[in-house]
KOLTOR-307638 format. One record per residue (C-alpha): residue in three letters; x, y, z. Coordinates in steps of 0.02 Angstrom, whole numbers, always signed. Each point is the difference from the previous one (the first is absolute). Last residue first. Example, Ala and Ser with C-alpha at 12.3 -4.5 7.8 and 13.67 -1.06 7.14 Angstrom:
2
SITE  kevo       u       v       w
SITE   Ser    +684     -53    +357
SITE   Ala     -69    -172     +33
REM end
This chain:
444
SITE  kevo       u       v       w
SITE   Pro    +385   -1008   -1277
SITE   Asn    +154     +58     +81
SITE   Pro     +60     -94    +147
SITE   Asn     -89     +63    +158
SITE   Ala    +113    +153     +92
SITE   Pro     +94     -31    +154
SITE   Leu     -83     +35    +165
SITE   Ile      +1    +171     +84
SITE   Gln     -37      +8    +186
SITE   Gly    -155    +106     +65
SITE   Gln     -32    +102    +167
SITE   Cys    -123    +125     +56
SITE   Ser     +12     +43    +184
SITE   Gly    -100     +55    +148
SITE   Leu     -97    +158     -21
SITE   Gly     +52     +84    +170
SITE   Ile     -53     +94    +145
SITE   Arg     +82    +117    +115
SITE   Arg     -94     +67    +151
SITE   Phe     -46    +173      +1
SITE   Gly     +59    +158    +100
SITE   Pro    +151     +19    -133
SITE   Arg     -33     -60    -170
SITE   Glu     +38    -185     -88
SITE   Cys     -79     -76    -135
SITE   Phe     +83    -164     -76
SITE   Gly     +46     -82    -162
SITE   Arg     +91    -143     -69
SITE   Leu     +51     -82    -159
SITE   Ile    +110    -138     -15
SITE   Val     +88     -67    -178
SITE   Glu     +68    -166     -10
SITE   Asp    +143     -44    -119
SITE   Ser     -11    -184     -63
SITE   Asp     +15     +64    -173
SITE   Glu     +72    +159     -31
SITE   Leu     -76    +184      +3
SITE   Phe     +58    +142     -80
SITE   Lys    +172     +95      -9
SITE   Arg     +62     -98    +140
SITE   Gln    +163     -37     +68
SITE   Glu     +71    -122    +106
SITE   Gly    +135     +49    +133
SITE   Thr     -80     -94    +143
SITE   Pro     -70    +147     +77
SITE   Leu     -93     +52    -165
SITE   Thr     +62    +123    -132
SITE   Val    -125     +87     -89
SITE   Pro     +29     +20    -189
SITE   Tyr     +20    +191     -71
SITE   Lys     -50      -7    -183
SITE   Gly    -136    -131     +17
SITE   Arg    -134    +102     -52
SITE   Glu     +33    +139    +119
SITE   Thr     +60    -121    +142
SITE   Leu    -115     +63    +131
SITE   Glu    -131     +55    -128
SITE   Leu     -20    -163    -114
SITE   Leu     +41     -88    +185
SITE   Cys    -157     +56     +58
SITE   Gly     -69    +104    +158
SITE   Arg    +124    +141     +13
SITE   Ala     +11     +89    +164
SITE   Thr    +186     -41      +7
SITE   Lys     +30    +129    -157
SITE   Asp    -109    +130    +114
SITE   Ala    -133     +88     -83
SITE   Gly    -121    -144     +62
SITE   Ser     -67    -167     -93
SITE   Val    -157     -86     +28
SITE   Thr     -29    -106    -180
SITE   Gly    -179      -6     -32
SITE   Ser    -137     +35    +115
SITE   Ala    -116    -155      -6
SITE   Leu    -186     -12     -24
SITE   Leu     -81    -170     +61
SITE   Asp    -188     -29     -32
SITE   Gly     -54     -95    +150
SITE   Pro    -165     +81      +3
SITE   Arg     -46     +60    -171
SITE   Leu     +50    +163    -112
SITE   Asn    -123     +51    -130
SITE   Cys     +74    +106    -146
SITE   Gly    -102    +150     -29
SITE   Asn    +133    +106     -62
SITE   Ser     +58     +58    +162
SITE   Ala     +15    -155     +87
SITE   His    +182     -26     -24
SITE   His     +35    +193     +30
SITE   Thr     -92     -14    +169
SITE   Leu    +107    -155     +45
SITE   Met    +165     +86     -51
SITE   Gln     -54    +163     +83
SITE   Ser     -53     -95    +166
SITE   Met    +170     -96      +4
SITE   Thr     +89    +169      -6
SITE   Trp     +95     +51    -155
SITE   Tyr    +185     +79      -1
SITE   Met     +41    -135    +120
SITE   Asp    +146     +44    +126
SITE   Arg    -108     -41    +151
SITE   Phe     +24    -187     -51
SITE   Asn    +184      +0     +66
SITE   Ser    +150     -69     -79
SITE   Gln    +145    -121     +62
SITE   Gly    +106     -92    -140
SITE   Leu    +124    -144     -18
SITE   Ile     +17     -79    +180
SITE   Ala     +80    -144      -8
SITE   Pro     -76    -167     +70
SITE   Pro     +98     -84    +141
SITE   Leu    +154     -94     -31
SITE   Asn      +1    -195     +43
SITE   Asn    +132     -31    -126
SITE   Asp    -119    -112     -98
SITE   Arg    -133    +128      -3
SITE   Met    +120    +144     -43
SITE   Lys     +61    -126    -147
SITE   Ala    -188     -38     -59
SITE   Ser     -33    +190      -9
SITE   Leu     -98     +89    +138
SITE   Leu     -70    +174     -59
SITE   Ser     -91    +134    +101
SITE   Val    -142    +126     -32
SITE   Glu     -50    +131    +145
SITE   Leu    -152    +109     +26
SITE   Ser     -45    +138    +129
SITE   Leu    -182     +41     -11
SITE   Asp     -29    +193     +51
SITE   Leu    -186      -1    -109
SITE   Gly     -56    +150     -96
SITE   Gly    -185     +30     -30
SITE   His      -6    +108    +179
SITE   Gln      +6    +177     -43
SITE   Gln     -20     -16    -200
SITE   Asp    -143    -128     +29
SITE   Thr     -79    +116    +114
SITE   Asp     +13    +139    -115
SITE   Asp     -73     -93    -154
SITE   Leu     +77      +8    -174
SITE   Leu     -18    -138    -115
SITE   Tyr    -151     +55     -91
SITE   Pro     +48    +181      -3
SITE   Leu    +166     -35    -107
SITE   Pro    +144     -23    +102
SITE   Ala    +108    +159     +29
SITE   Pro    +126     +26    -129
SITE   Asp    +190      -3     +46
SITE   Gly     +86    +170      +2
SITE   Glu     +45      +3    +180
SITE   Pro     +39    -180     +48
SITE   Arg    -146    -122     +58
SITE   Ala      -9     -38    +175
SITE   Phe     -44    -191      +6
SITE   Ala    -168     -26     +98
SITE   Pro      -7     +52    +165
SITE   Val     +38    -131    +142
SITE   Arg     -96    -157     +59
SITE   Phe     +88    -120    +122
SITE   Pro    -113     +24    +141
SITE   Ala    -146     -79    -118
SITE   Leu    +104    -159     -58
SITE   Ala     -91    -114    +111
SITE   Glu    -180     +61     -63
SITE   Met     +64     -13    -189
SITE   Thr      +9    -179     +37
SITE   Val    +181    -102      -8
SITE   Val     -33    -138    -126
SITE   Trp    +117    -149     +55
SITE   Pro     +65    -113    -131
SITE   Ser    +118     +91    -100
SITE   Leu     -28      -5    -197
SITE   Thr    +108     -54    -125
SITE   Thr     -21     +44    -196
SITE   Ala     +38    -119    -121
SITE   Phe      +1     -40    -200
SITE   Ser     -99    +150     -60
SITE   Lys    +149    +128     +26
SITE   Ala    +105     -26    -149
SITE   Leu    -151     -74     -99
SITE   Phe    -100    +163     -12
SITE   Pro     +61    +167     +59
SITE   Gly     -56    +155    -125
SITE   Leu     -93      +9    -142
SITE   Pro    +127     +84    -139
SITE   Gln    +118     -46     +64
SITE   Tyr     +35    -112    +134
SITE   Glu     +48    -158    -104
SITE   Trp    +197     +24     -18
SITE   Ala     +40     +84    +157
SITE   Gln    -114    -118    +108
SITE   Ile     +88    -155     -77
SITE   Asp    +175     +67     +66
SITE   Arg     -83     +83    +170
SITE   Ala     -69    -175     +39
SITE   Ser    -128     +59    +164
SITE   Trp     -30     -61    +175
SITE   Asp    -139    +107     +59
SITE   Asn     +35     -24    +182
SITE   Val    -148     +43    +116
SITE   Leu      -7     +55    +184
SITE   Cys    -175      +9     +71
SITE   Ile    -126    +133     +37
SITE   Gly    -181      +9     +69
SITE   Phe    -196     +19     -23
SITE   Leu     -12    +149    -125
SITE   His    -164     +70     -70
SITE   Gly     -34    +116    +153
SITE   Ala    +153     +86     -50
SITE   Ala     -69     +45    -175
SITE   Asp    -146     +94     +72
SITE   Ala     +69    +174      -9
SITE   Ile     +88     -46    -187
SITE   Pro    -182     -37     -61
SITE   Ile      -6    -180     -65
SITE   Ala     -68     -10    -162
SITE   Glu    -151     -86     -65
SITE   Gly     -31     -89    -172
SITE   Leu     +16    -184     +77
SITE   Asn     -46     +11    +188
SITE   Asn    +119     +42    +131
SITE   Pro     +77    -122    +137
SITE   Ala     +30      +3    +172
SITE   Ser    +173     -78     +41
SITE   Val    +139     +26    -125
SITE   Phe    +170     -63     +48
SITE   Phe    +164     +95      +8
SITE   Gly    +164     -57     -61
SITE   Val    +175     +74     +40
SITE   Glu    +152     -15    -106
SITE   Leu    +176     -57      -7
SITE   Glu     +33     -60    -179
SITE   Tyr    +104    -159     -39
SITE   Asp    +100     -15    -159
SITE   Leu     +62    -147    -131
SITE   Ser    +111     +78    -127
SITE   Lys     +71    -159     -92
SITE   Thr    -180     -63     -58
SITE   Pro     -15    -178     -52
SITE   Gly     -10     -36    -179
SITE   Phe     -71     +75    -170
SITE   Lys    +102    +103    -116
SITE   Pro     -30    +152     -94
SITE   Pro     +93     +40    -164
SITE   Ala    +158    +122     +45
SITE   Asp     -14    +175      -2
SITE   Asp     +40     +45    +184
SITE   Ala     -37    -169    +101
SITE   Arg    -185     -47     -19
SITE   Thr     -97    -125    +115
SITE   Gln    -134    -103     -21
SITE   Gly     -72    -105    +159
SITE   Ser     +66    -107    +135
SITE   Pro     -71      +7    +180
SITE   Arg    +136     -56    +162
SITE   Arg    -107    -101    +108
SITE   Ile     -60     +89    +159
SITE   Lys     +10    -103    +165
SITE   Thr    -169     +29    +109
SITE   Gly     +73     +74    +162
SITE   Thr    -128    +138      +9
SITE   Ala    -172     -34     -84
SITE   Val     -14      -1    -193
SITE   Leu     -76    +109    -120
SITE   Ser      +6     -83    -167
SITE   Ser    -184     +14     -36
SITE   Ala     -31    +169     +20
SITE   Arg    +101     +67    -127
SITE   Gly     +15    +192      -6
SITE   His    -105    +143     -67
SITE   Tyr    +121    +153     -38
SITE   Gly     +40    +155    +106
SITE   Ile     +43    +186      -5
SITE   Pro     -85    +112    +132
SITE   Ile     -42    +152    -118
SITE   His     +65    +185      -2
SITE   Lys    +180      -3     +54
SITE   Tyr     +40    -155    -121
SITE   Asn     -93     +73    -147
SITE   Pro    +147     +76     -95
SITE   Leu    +136    -135     +22
SITE   Leu    +113      +9    +125
SITE   Pro    +183     -44     -39
SITE   Asn     +20    +136    -141
SITE   Asp    +187     +16     -39
SITE   Pro     +62    -170     +62
SITE   Arg    -143     -99     -93
SITE   Phe     +33    -176     +39
SITE   Leu    +115      -5    +162
SITE   Lys     -70    +170     +53
SITE   Gly    -175     -70     -20
SITE   Val     +40    -145    +123
SITE   Asn     +59    +128    +138
SITE   Thr    -138    +129     -30
SITE   Ala    -150    -138     +26
SITE   His     +85     -62    +149
SITE   Phe     +19    +167     +78
SITE   Ile    -173     +40     -56
SITE   Ser     -66    -145     +85
SITE   Ala    -185     -25     -54
SITE   Tyr     +28    -127    -151
SITE   Phe    -164     -95     +39
SITE   Asp     -43    -186      -5
SITE   Ser    -180     -76     -28
SITE   Tyr     -64    -169     +56
SITE   Asp    -166     -76     -25
SITE   Gly     -96    -139     +78
SITE   Val    +112      -9    +129
SITE   Ala     -64    -161    +107
SITE   Ala     +69     +64    +177
SITE   Pro    +128      -9    +131
SITE   Leu    +128    -126    -109
SITE   Leu     +56    -135    +109
SITE   Met     +97     -24    +148
SITE   Glu     +51    -171     +46
SITE   Val     -22     -33    +206
SITE   Asp     +99     -80    +122
SITE   Ser    +133    +127     +24
SITE   Gln    -130    +131     +17
SITE   Ser     -43     -73    +166
SITE   Ile    -186     -49     +14
SITE   Leu    -118     +94    +112
SITE   His    -176     -65      -6
SITE   Arg     -13     -90    +187
SITE   Ser     +92    +153     +80
SITE   Val    -151    +117     -62
SITE   Ala    -130     -93    +109
SITE   Glu    +119     -12    +152
SITE   Arg     +50    +190     -21
SITE   Ala    -182     +44     -19
SITE   Ala     -50    -108    +161
SITE   Thr    +134     +98     +99
SITE   Thr     -65    +150     -47
SITE   Ala    +117    +117    -122
SITE   Asn    +110    +131    +103
SITE   Asp    +157     -58     -85
SITE   Arg     -84     +46    -162
SITE   Leu     -38    -146    -129
SITE   Ile    -190      +5     +42
SITE   Ser      -9    +201     -23
SITE   His    +105      +4    -151
SITE   Leu    -105    -126     -97
SITE   Arg    -148     +92     +51
SITE   Arg     +52    +171     -50
SITE   Arg     +69     -82    -179
SITE   Leu    -161     -90     -26
SITE   Ala     -85    +176     +19
SITE   Gln    +108     +86    -118
SITE   Arg     -22    -132    -125
SITE   Ser    -191     +12     +14
SITE   Ala     +10    +195     -22
SITE   Thr    +112      +0    -140
SITE   Gly     -74     -83    -145
SITE   Leu     -84    -172      +2
SITE   Ser     +77     -58    -164
SITE   Met    +176     -22     +54
SITE   Leu     -78    -124    +148
SITE   Ala     -53    -103    -151
SITE   Asn    +158     +12     -88
SITE   Leu    +103     -50    +128
SITE   Ser     +26    -180     -77
SITE   Ser     -34    -179     +55
SITE   Ser    -156     +48    +107
SITE   Ala     -86      +8    +156
SITE   Cys     +89    +174     +27
SITE   Ala    -173     +76     -71
SITE   Glu     -85     -79    +165
SITE   Ala    +110    +102    +108
SITE   Ala     -41    +171     -93
SITE   Gln    -179     -35     +12
SITE   Gln     +35     -49    +198
SITE   Thr     +78    +173     +22
SITE   Ile    -143     +97     -83
SITE   Glu    -144     -98     +90
SITE   Asp     +75      +6    +173
SITE   Ser     +63    -153     +97
SITE   Phe    +151     -65     -85
SITE   Leu     +85    -116    +148
SITE   Lys    -115    -145     -29
SITE   Glu    +139    -134      +3
SITE   Thr     -37     -94    -144
SITE   Gln     +44    +153    -108
SITE   Leu    +169     -12     +50
SITE   Ala     +22    -146    -146
SITE   Ala     -33    +130    -116
SITE   Leu    +122    +127     +70
SITE   Asp    +155    -118     +14
SITE   Leu    +112    +113     +98
SITE   Val    +176     -18     -65
SITE   His    +159     +18    +110
SITE   Asp    +182     +75     +14
SITE   Gly     -81    +162     +57
SITE   Ile    -188     +10     -54
SITE   Ala     -44     -40    -174
SITE   Val    -183      -7     -42
SITE   Gly     -65    -156     -92
SITE   Val    -116     -37    -147
SITE   Ser      +0    -200     -35
SITE   Pro     +66    -118    -150
SITE   His     -84    -165      +9
SITE   Thr     +92    -126    +126
SITE   Ala     +94    -171     -61
SITE   Ala    +140     +33    +129
SITE   His    +178      -4     -22
SITE   Arg     +10    +190     +11
SITE   Arg    -156     +93     +48
SITE   Arg     -71    +112    -154
SITE   Phe     +15    +198     +21
SITE   Val     -87    +156     -63
SITE   Gly     +32    +156     +68
SITE   Phe     -56    +154    +114
SITE   Pro    +101    +127     +77
SITE   Leu     -12     +33    +199
SITE   Asn    +106    +145      +6
SITE   Gln     -17     +80    +178
SITE   Leu     +15    -160     +99
SITE   Pro    +173     -36     -88
SITE   Phe     +41     -79    -155
SITE   Asp    +162     +55     -68
SITE   Ser     +77     -44    +158
SITE   Asn    +177    +104     +23
SITE   Pro     -72     +72    +179
SITE   Ala     -58    -173     +52
SITE   Asn    -174     +26     +72
SITE   Ala     -86    -119    -124
SITE   Ser    +107    -137     +52
SITE   Glu     -80     -15    +169
SITE   Val    -171     -28     -59
SITE   Trp     -85     +80    +151
SITE   Ser      +1    +146    -102
SITE   Gln     +69    +177     +51
SITE   Ala     -84    +174     -10
SITE   Lys    +131    +140     +32
SITE   Pro      +6     +51    -187
SITE   Asp    -184     +46      -2
SITE   His     -53     -28    -177
SITE   Thr    -146    -117     +18
SITE   Glu     -64    +112    +134
SITE   Asp     -54    +132    -120
SITE   Leu     +97    +109    -146
SITE   Ile    -126     +37    -149
SITE   Ile     +65     +93    -151
SITE   Lys    -147     +54    -105
SITE   Met      +6     -11    -195
REM end
């Protein structure tokens, strides 16, 4: 992993797209995340775009303006003439960096008049577009990389031995369900399944313990061949960028079904993604050392240990989850913040998770999604799901209306947000990841 800072990270750089210069904008000139959109109220195909302020730049349409002259940038631009980011992801790092630099130059306030006029023809207000899933995800894997989350959950079920013996040696994960990944704003139907209370016979019906999970997802770019591993020193070159992930979970269904094989129907009904993928290049100023393991913890095995990853494998990414109930909505109240955590507290780095995933020769492909697992911190205010926050319903959360929540109720809306901020650099954001709960369908 080599951290490269260039003119695209200059905090003084301003854009001629004025909304990008607002101090609280998630999408300043220094960000330039990629996503897939469709114009509202128009019979148009999905297009690849880049966010700049409160606008989207249509990259497929922009190619008609002949603004990409060198071969590598033109190749990246042509990959954006698609309905997903997969083609761009498959090109690897150099093409993505070249496209980023060119987009930065034509959106900067010192761009030529001709470039401004050309770009202006393909800028669309974000309010006029519908954001879609950013990639055609062939495979989705979810990890369990927060030691604070693993410990808090473990204490609920195994008070005397919360962490299993393998946790500090191996990035724990499972294969998720790619078909039920949905874009932000998609309403989530309360799932039904088998549950069992105490020693009573199992029953089938709607979950009574619906939960959110505040996670970060990262997309694979360059692939590896079946049977070939990805060395930890090369892992960063196989990452495209990150998004927010809400891995909705039915805790009562999970408690009955998860042993001995792990998560299944309790998590496969829906997983929500934020639409904008913030590239690894945009995140470069916010890389920090990997989580400092307490004295006495084992060092990672050699295949998971790299000096550069230890120095820069962490990410200073602030995360927040909030909830908006129907009663709060009716009373025009803002969402209530339930938890605030930081991705730098993850026990395993993104490169370690990716390397371990491929260590048995599993072939990862462009557009594959890996998620971190719930991001929690040491403090109770930094817990990333209701299972932890309420301690399995024992201590309900009280909302501003006086309502209480052990788990999610119908009509509740959950909003995830994330941003990176550091002195000497421009704040960049991930946007939001939102989903509202619908009642369960009648039992079959």
